[in-house]
N, C-alpha and C positions, 0 to 999 in steps of 0.2 A: 158074317159078311165075307164074301170071297174077294180075292185080290182084284178080279175083273171089275167089281163095282167101283173101284177107285181109279180105273184106268181110262185113258182116251181110247176111243174106238180104233181098232186096227186099221180100218179103211181110211181114217183120217191120218193116222201115222204113215201109212203107205203113200197117201197122196202128198204129204209134206216131204217124205223121203225122196220120192221121184222128182218133185219140183226142185229140191235143193241139189240132188245128185246131177240133174240135167244142167243146172247152173254151174256146178263145180266142173263138169266135163267141158263146157264151152268157154268158161270165163277164166278160172284158175287164179285170179288175183283181185285185189281191192274188194275184199269182203268186209262188211261192217256188222258187228253185233251190238245192238242198242238195247239195254235192259233196264228194268226197274231196279233201283239200287237196294231194295230190301233183300231179305234172305232168300225168298222165293226167286226173285229176279237174278240174284248172283249165282245161285245154284243152277238155275236153268241155263245161264250164260256159260257156266263151266261145262255142262254136258253138251251144249251146242258146239262149243269150241273143240271138244274131244271128237265129236262127229265130223266136223269140218277137217280136222287134221288127219283123220283116217281117210278122208277123201283127197289128201295131199294138198289141201289149201293152207298155205303158210302166210300169205299176206292178209292178215286179219287185224282190223282196228276195232277198238272197243270204246263205248261211251255209256255211262249210266245216267238215268233220269230220276229225279226225286219227286218233286211236285209237278203235276201234269201241266198246269197253266203256265207258271213262270219258266220252268226248265224246258218245256217244249219249244218255247220261243228262243231260248239259248241254243237249243239243239239244231233248229231248222237252218239257220244261216250257214254254219260251217258245213253241214251235210250237203246243202245245195251248192256250196262253193267247191267242195272236194269231189262230190258225185261218185260214191262207190259204185262198183258195177253190180253188187248184190247187197241189199240191206235186209237184215233180220231184226225184227222188233219183238221183244219178249216181255210179257207181263205188264202191258200198259196200253191205254186206249188211243194209240196213235191214229187209228182208223177214223177218228173224228176230224182229223186235220186234212180236209179235202183238198185245199189249194196246195198244201205242201206235198201231199201224195201225188197229185197230178203232175206237179213240176218235177219231183224226184223221179217219177216213173219214166220220163222221157229218155233218160239214159241209164236207169237203174232198175233191176228186177227187185221186187219187194215181197218179203214174206212176213206175216204178222201172226203171232199166237198170243191170245189174251183170254182171260177167263172171267172178266167182269161183264156186267150188263152191257150189251152192245151199244145202246143209245143210238145216236145218229151215225149210221154206217156210211162213210164216204165211199167205200168200195163199190157201192151200187153204180157209181159213175165210172168205174174202172173195169170194164168187162174183159179185158185181155188176159185170159187165164195163163198165157205163156209168160207174162211178165209180172203177174200179181196174184198172190194166194193169201187168203185170210182164213184162219181157223179159230173158232171160238166155241168151246163146248156148250156154252149157254144156249146158242142157237143151233148148234150141230149135234147136240146130245140131249135135247129135251130138258134144258135147264140145269144140267150138271155144271159144276164150277171147278173142274179139275185144274189144279195149279200148274203153272208153267214148268216147275221142276219135274213133275211127273211126266208131262209131255216130252220134255227134252231128254229125260232118262230113257223113256221108251224109244224115242227116235235114235238115241245113241246105241242102244241095244246091248250094252256091256253090263254085266252083273257081278263084278268083282266086289270085294269087301268095301273098298273106298267108294265105289259107286253107291252101294247101299247106305253107307254112312252119310254121304252128301245128299242122297234122296231123303233120308230121315231128317236132316237138318233143314232142308228146304220145306218139307211138310210141317215140321215143328214150328217154323216161323209163321206159317199159315195155321194159326193155333187150332182152328176148327178141324184140321186134317191130321193132327199128330197121332191119332189112334189108328191109322192105316195098318192093315195086317201084314205088310211086307216084312215086318221086323220082329217076328215072333221068336226067331233064333238069336236075337241080340240080347245079351244080359242087361238087367236093369242098371247095373253100374256103368256099363258101356253107354247106354242111352243117356244117363245123367251127364257123362262126360261130353257126349255129342251136343246135349242141350246147352251146356256151358259154352262150347265153341260156337254153336248156332247163334246164341245171343250176341256174341262179339261180332260175328259176321253181319248180323241184322242191323245193329245200331250204327255201323260206320256211315250209312247213307244219310244219317241225320245231321252230319256235319256238311253244311251247304257249300256250294261254289267250288267243288273239287271234282267235277264230272269226268275229268280225264285221269284222275288218280284212282287206281283200282285196288285199294287196300285188301278188300275181301277176296277178289278174284285172284290177286297175286298170291295170297295165302293158299287158296285152293290149288292153284297150279304148282305150288311148292311141295305139296304132299305127294309122296310117291307110292307108299304101300297102304297105310291105314292111319287114320287120325288117332286111333287108340294107341298105336305104337309110336307115333310121332313124338319127338322130344320138343314139346311146345315151348318150353322155357328157353330153348336154343334157336327157335325159329323166329327170325327178325320180323317177318311179315305178321306173324301172330302177335308178337309183342306190340307192334303198332296198333293192331286191332284192340288188344287188351287196354292199352293206354287210352284210346278213344272211348272204349266201353266204360272204364272207371270214371272218366270225366263226365260222361253223359249220365251214367248210372247214379252218381252222387247227387246230381241235380234232380234226376227222376225220383229217387227215393225221398228227397226232401219235399218235392211237390206232392207226391202220393201221401206222405205223412200229413201234410196240411189238409188235404182232402179228407183223409180218414178222421182227423181230429174234428173237422166240420161235420162229418157224418155221425159222430157220436151224439150230436144234438137231435138226431132223427132216428129213434130206435127202430122204426119200421119204415124205412125209405121206400118210396114207390118207383123212383128212378134216380139216376145221377146225371146232372147237367151242370158242368163246372167250367169256368175259364181259368187259364193259367198264364203266367208271364215267364218267358224263358228265352234265352239267346239261341237255344236249339229248338227244333220242331219236334216237340215231345208229346203232342196231343195224342197221336196214334198209339205210341208204345204205352202210355199211361192208361188209355182206354182199354187196350188189350190186357193189361195186367189186372185192372179192376174187374174185368168180366169174370175172372176166376174167383175173386173174393165175393162177388155178388151174383151167383148163378141164375137168379130169378129176375134180375133187373136189366133194363136197357141203359146203356151208358153213352153219354155224349161229352167229349172233352174238346174244348176249343181254345184257340189262341190267335193273336194277331201276328202275322208274319209279313214283313215288309209293309205294303199298303193294303193288304187284304186280310180277311179273317178265314180261318180254317177250322172245321169241326170234324173230328173223327168219331164214328159211331161203332159200337160193338154191342153184342148182346150176350148175356150169360147162357150157359148150355140149357137151362130150363126155361128160358124166355122164348115165347112164340112169335114175337113181333118181327115182321119181315122188314129189314132195313132198306132194301131197295124200294119197296112200296112206300116206306116212310119218306124217302127223299122225293119220290114222285108226288106225294101229297104236299110236301113243303114247296115244291116248284109251282104249285097252283097259287101260292100266296106270296112267294118271294122270287125275285130274279137272281138265279145263281150263276156264278161264273163257270163252275164245274160241279158235277155231282153224279155219283154212281158207286158201284161196288158189287157185292153179292149179299145174299140175305143175312149172313152172319157178321159181315164187316163192310162198312161203307164210309163215304166221306163227301164233303162238299165245301166249296169256297164261295165267298160273296164279298161285295163291297160293304162298308159299315152299315149304311141304312138298310140295305136288303138283308144283311145278316141279322140285324135285330128283328126284322119281320120273320125270318126263318126260325130264330130261337123261340119266338113267341108261339109260332105254329107247332114247333117241336114239343113245347111244354103242354100244349093242348092235347096233342096226340098221345104223349106219354101218360097224361092223366086219364084219358079215355081208355087206354090199354089197361092201366092199373085198376080202374074201376071195373072193367069187364072181367078181369082175372079174379077180383074179389067176389064178384057176383057168381062166377063159376064155382068157387070154393063153397060159397053159402048154399048153392043148389046141390052140390055133391053131399053136403052134410044132411040134407033133408031126406 
């Protein structure tokens, strides 16, 4: 596979570049970068910041968002109060917040890059192309789901070693994309080091209610030449990330151990659908790890967070079930608060009663898929 198969189309990059450059020329101040707090979002925010600083934009504020439903509400009030002159949203479905976008757009230019299923696109009621630009490869590239990190790296246009390292980490945290061919010249020992750092960057967003504290982004900004050459044991920003990672990882490992112990009673599992209890929002990271242990299975890990229930879905590399289509089927039986993603990774939230209906429908779909796969194998043997 060529590098181009993993990239955002050049015409989309050029359109985004013109839109942002025009804003930089006319505005010069009060730019805001709002990004999903996971590894992909952090790395894309890093590249976007480099791009803006090359345009001599120095007045940049940052905010990360974790869970779409709760944290969007926390985000909207301060943004409408402060009203940046230019707002950049990376790696999250802010385009579904129609009223917020309409109000913000009165005094703010808006750019959105997201790579999840578009869903209800509020931008349809925002026709002013001079003040609003939305790019999503799912609709602009025939269903591709190119991560935000790749887009921002292309936009930034710099290809030094540190840029390649951060691109690798952003794609690694989007686990389905870690095999991109950009990195053939990076030694495997170097890649393993980057994976270790990427995991620490990725988990920092699982500590809630610290949206203005940018542990991961501060670390990325602190590195000057190469992460491989950085003395990480002396980097205070990385040590903060490591402390958070150890805290979260210990709990994650214990919860995975409990799940695996339970799995021993099922020598030939057809799917994994488990609930966890944790003070951290670990359902996504656990589902992601289990997908590598069970490459043929679909995995759903859920937990209660505040007053709602969250379910993170992942599929193993040999599983053919489309997770976006799965959520659309669930929506026919249960009223979800949020739901979407891409075919390999998706998630939804719901109130308790509706969540129970959603779980029941998931079980039915999982069983139907397992049955069809079994029948295919039997037909192949004949």
